N, C-alpha and C positions, 0 to 999 in steps of 0.2 A: 504494500500500500504506500503510495507516495506521501511525503511529508506535507502536512497542512501548511498553508501560507500563514504568516503572522496575523493577518486580518481575520482568519478563521480560528486560529489557535488561541489567540489572546483577545478575543472580542470584549470580554468583560473588563480586562485590564486596560485596554485601549479607551473604552468609554469612560472609565474612572479617571484616567490620565487627562483626557480631553476636558472633563468637568473640573478637575483640579486646576488645570491651566486657566480655564475660563474664569474660575472663581478667584484667581490671583489678580486678575486685571481690575483696574480702577474704573469700573463701568458706571455710567449714569443710568437714569431711568429708561433711556432709549437703547440700552445695551451698547453704548458707545464709549470710546475713550479717545483722548487726544494724544497723539504720538509724542508731542513735546513733554508731556508729564511723565510718560514711561521712560523717555530718554534721559530724564533728569532724576530718576528714582533708582539709585544704585542698589538699594535693598530688593526692590522688585526684580531688577535685572538678575541679581544673584539667585533669587528664588527660581526664576525661569531657567537659568543655566544649570541649577541643581537637578532639574528634571531630565537632563540629557542622558544619563545612564539608563533611566527607565524608558525614555523615548527610543534609544537604540535597541533595547530589549524587546519592545512591543510593536515597533513600527519599522518598516523598511525606510532607511534614511538616505538612500541614494540621491534623491532629489532635494534634500533639505540642505540648502547652501550654508546655513548658519551652523550646522553640525559637522559637515564634512569638509569644510574649508576654513582655514585660519585667516583668509582674506577678508571676511565679512567684518565690517566696522560695527555693525549692530546685529549680532546673531540672534538676540532675543526677538526682534521683530520677524526675522525669517522663521523662527520656531513658532511664534504665535500664528503667523499666516499658514504655514505648512501643516500644522497639527489641527488647528481649529477649522480649516476649510473642509475637513472630513464630515463635520456635523453642521457647520454654519455657512451661509452665504455671507461674504464679507464685502461691504461697500466702503470705499475709500473716497473721501471728499476733502477738498482744500478748506481750511478754516483759518480764522484769525481771532485773537482775543487780546485783551489788555492785561499786562502784567507789570506792575510797578511803573505805570505811565508809559510803558513801551508796548507797541503793537507787535505781537508775536504771530508769525504765520507758521502753520503746521498742517498736519493731516488728521482727519477724524476717521476712526475705524468704527463701523457700525456692524453688528452681528445680528443676523436673522436665522433662526433654525430652518434648515433646508426642508422643503416640502418633499416628503418621502412617499408620495402616491406612486403606486406601481401599476 
């Protein structure tokens, strides 16, 4: 009998890891976060990067640039997009906001659970 794919073998663990990553994010009531805030939160970045061993165990990581390459300046955002896209549609929009009387331009990531009608 052939070996099962990681997606079949670790279905429960993958779902738990997706939920854990999603719950780490500083989401608002629209299930959105602003990239600027994540880029400036080193504790959150560390927590996301601490998930890498489990991600390697439960997911195929070939296409996840933040895990397989040391060239990524912001591996945490690559991990967020690559892992959460399995359960959520991710919408990225440009946004700006005031911070200490300075206008900051960033991106807003919004997550919607994928429609799983078959």
